[in-house]
C-alpha positions in Angstrom: 14.0 4.2 -14.6 17.3 5.1 -12.8 17.6 5.4 -9.4 17.7 9.3 -8.0 18.3 10.9 -4.6 16.0 13.4 -3.8 16.1 16.1 -1.1 12.5 17.5 0.3 10.6 18.9 2.8 8.0 17.6 5.2 4.6 19.1 4.0 2.1 17.9 6.1 1.2 14.7 7.8 -2.0 12.7 9.5 -2.2 10.3 12.4 -4.4 7.9 10.9 -5.0 5.4 13.7 -2.8 4.7 16.7 -0.1 3.7 15.0 -0.3 4.7 11.2 0.9 7.7 9.8 0.5 9.4 6.5 3.4 11.8 5.5 3.7 14.0 2.1 6.8 15.0 1.1 7.4 18.0 -1.1 10.2 17.7 -3.5 12.8 20.1 -3.4 16.0 18.7 -5.5 14.7 17.7 -8.1 11.4 19.3 -7.8 9.5 16.4 -9.4 9.5 12.3 -9.6 8.6 10.1 -12.3 7.7 6.5 -11.1 5.1 3.7 -11.5 1.9 3.8 -9.3 3.5 0.3 -7.0 6.7 1.6 -6.7 8.6 2.6 -3.9 11.1 5.1 -2.4 14.0 4.5 0.3 15.6 6.3 3.4 18.8 5.4 4.7 19.0 5.6 8.6 20.7 4.7 11.4 20.0 1.2 13.6 20.8 1.7 16.9 20.5 -1.9 17.5 22.9 -2.5 14.5 25.2 0.6 14.9 24.8 0.8 11.2 22.9 2.6 8.6 19.7 0.5 7.2 17.9 1.1 4.3 13.7 1.2 4.9 11.5 0.9 1.6 7.9 2.6 1.7 5.4 2.3 -1.0 4.2 5.8 -2.8 1.0 5.8 -1.5 0.1 8.9 -4.1 -0.6 8.7 -7.7 2.4 9.4 -10.2 0.2 12.4 -11.5 1.2 14.3 -8.6 5.2 14.8 -9.4 6.0 17.9 -7.0 5.3 15.1 -3.8 4.8 12.4 -2.8 2.7 10.5 0.3 3.9 7.7 2.0 2.4 5.4 4.4 3.6 3.7 7.4 3.5 2.0 10.9 5.1 3.0 14.1 6.8 -0.5 15.1 8.9 0.6 18.6 12.6 0.3 18.2 12.2 0.2 14.3 15.2 2.6 12.7 12.9 3.7 10.1 9.3 4.6 11.4 11.4 6.0 14.7 12.9 8.4 12.1 10.0 9.2 10.2 7.6 9.8 13.1 10.3 12.0 14.3 10.3 14.3 11.7 8.1 17.6 12.1 6.5 20.0 9.3 9.1 22.0 7.7 12.0 19.1 7.9 14.2 18.6 5.5 15.1 14.7 4.6 16.3 12.9 1.4 15.3 9.2 -0.1 16.2 7.5 -3.1 14.0 6.0 -6.1 12.0 5.0 -7.6 12.8 1.2 -7.2 11.1 -1.7 -7.6 9.1 -4.2 -10.0 5.6 -4.1 -8.2 3.5 -2.0 -10.4 0.4 -2.3 -12.7 1.5 -4.0 -16.1 -2.0 -3.9 -17.5 -2.9 -2.7 -21.2 -6.9 -2.4 -20.2 -8.3 -5.6 -21.1 -8.5 -7.5 -17.7 -10.3 -6.9 -14.4 -8.1 -6.2 -11.4 -7.8 -7.9 -7.9 -6.0 -5.6 -5.1 -5.6 -7.9 -2.2 -3.9 -6.1 1.2 -2.9 -6.9 4.8 -2.4 -3.5 6.9 -0.1 -1.0 5.3 0.2 -2.7 2.4 -2.9 -0.8 1.3 -0.4 1.8 0.1 0.6 0.8 -3.4 -3.2 0.0 -4.1 -4.1 3.5 -3.2 -1.4 4.8 -6.0 -3.0 2.3 -8.6 -6.7 2.5 -7.7 -6.0 7.0 -7.8 -4.3 6.1 -11.0 -6.7 4.2 -12.8 -9.7 5.9 -12.2 -7.7 9.0 -13.2 -7.0 7.3 -16.7 -10.7 6.4 -17.3 -9.8 2.6 -16.6 -13.3 0.6 -17.4 -12.8 -2.7 -16.5 -14.0 -3.6 -12.7 -11.4 -3.0 -10.1 -11.8 -4.9 -6.7 -9.8 -4.2 -3.2 -10.1 -6.6 -0.4 -8.4 -5.3 2.6 -7.4 -7.3 5.7 -7.4 -5.3 9.1 -7.6 -6.1 12.9 -9.8 -4.2 14.9 -11.8 -1.2 14.3 -9.3 1.1 15.7 -7.3 0.0 12.9 -9.3 1.2 10.4 -8.7 4.3 7.8 -9.4 5.3 4.5 -12.9 4.1 4.9 -14.4 7.3 3.7 -12.5 7.9 0.9 -12.3 4.8 -0.9 -16.3 5.0 -0.4 -16.3 8.2 -1.7 -14.5 6.6 -4.6 -16.7 3.8 -5.4 -19.7 6.0 -5.0 -18.3 7.9 -7.9 -16.8 5.1 -10.0 -19.2 2.0 -10.5 -16.3 0.1 -11.8 -14.3 0.4 -8.6 -15.5 -1.3 -5.1 -13.9 -2.3 -2.3 -14.3 -4.5 1.0 -12.7 -3.9 4.2 -12.4 -7.1 6.6 -11.5 -7.2 10.2 -9.6 -10.7 11.7 -10.1 -9.2 15.7 -13.5 -7.6 15.3 -14.5 -6.0 18.8 -18.4 -6.2 19.3 -20.8 -3.2 17.4 -18.5 -4.4 13.8 -21.3 -5.2 11.1 -18.9 -5.6 8.3 -16.9 -8.5 7.0 -15.2 -11.1 9.6 -12.2 -13.1 9.0 -9.2 -13.2 6.9 -8.7 -11.4 3.7 -8.2 -15.0 2.4 -11.7 -15.9 3.0 -13.0 -13.3 0.5 -11.2 -14.5 -2.3 -12.1 -17.8 -1.7 -16.1 -16.8 -1.4 -16.2 -14.2 -3.7 -13.7 -14.7 -7.0 -16.0 -17.1 -9.0 -13.4 -17.2 -12.2 -10.0 -15.8 -13.0 -10.4 -15.4 -16.5 -9.8 -12.1 -17.6 -8.3 -11.4 -14.3 -5.0 -9.9 -12.9 -4.6 -10.1 -9.4 -2.3 -7.9 -7.2 -1.0 -9.2 -3.7 0.5 -6.9 -1.0 1.6 -7.8 2.8 2.5 -10.8 5.0 3.8 -13.5 3.3 1.2 -15.9 5.1 -1.6 -14.5 3.3 0.4 -14.3 0.0 1.1 -17.7 -0.4 -2.3 -18.5 0.5 -4.3 -16.4 -1.8 -1.8 -17.5 -4.4 -3.1 -21.1 -3.7 -6.6 -20.3 -3.9 -6.1 -18.1 -7.0 -4.2 -20.8 -8.7 -7.0 -23.6 -7.5 -9.5 -21.4 -9.6 -7.5 -21.3 -12.9 -4.5 -19.6 -14.6 -4.0 -16.0 -14.2 -1.4 -13.0 -13.8 -0.3 -12.7 -10.3 1.6 -10.0 -9.1 3.1 -9.8 -5.3 4.9 -7.6 -2.8 6.3 -9.0 0.3 5.3 -6.8 3.4 8.3 -6.3 6.4 7.7 -4.3 9.4 10.7 -2.3 10.4 12.5 -4.5 12.2 12.3 -7.4 9.1 9.6 -9.5 10.7 5.9 -10.1 9.0 3.0 -8.1 9.7 0.4 -10.5 10.6 -3.4 -9.9 9.9 
């Protein structure tokens, strides 16, 4: 799909945690976008540190069926040019971005179970994929493993829980690497879930989005279990460093 320039208006935003915001943009020109679940759009913003424009990509967190708007998910990174700009936008503000782009998108024909593994805001493309798949009546098993730090970093839990309750073929597990007292869910890094819970990779496709360490470790774990398609998206913070979980 060709790269386009879109003009849009901030429709609304939600602060999901102390440093994670969800922003919905209503498209103005053109009024619709066509993308594949998992792709991203990019903003050109000024970097005060470099004194020049830089490009910051953000995976679309909304499903492709919502063609008149896009929802993005981002961390606030102190001094980060992209998040500083986007966190500064208010409802009704106008902006523009380019897209869609990226080769990290669903490539399935309905014959394999799917395993999604995310760290941090790497959940964004998987939110788009899950809504798309369930809306299309995907009948194979869809499993999402998501690694976060602690309780204050939790979000989308009720939303994902509702999807799991309504769709028997979808399940998700959130694990915290640095839980505080009172947490009764899974603990440790998300790689442990893949090691312990994935018994076979036959008829499985794996999608990974997060820091490079997770991508490398999960790829090695999966390869030890056998051969299957593995699709990866490395996730950087706004200053070009890796998010760590």
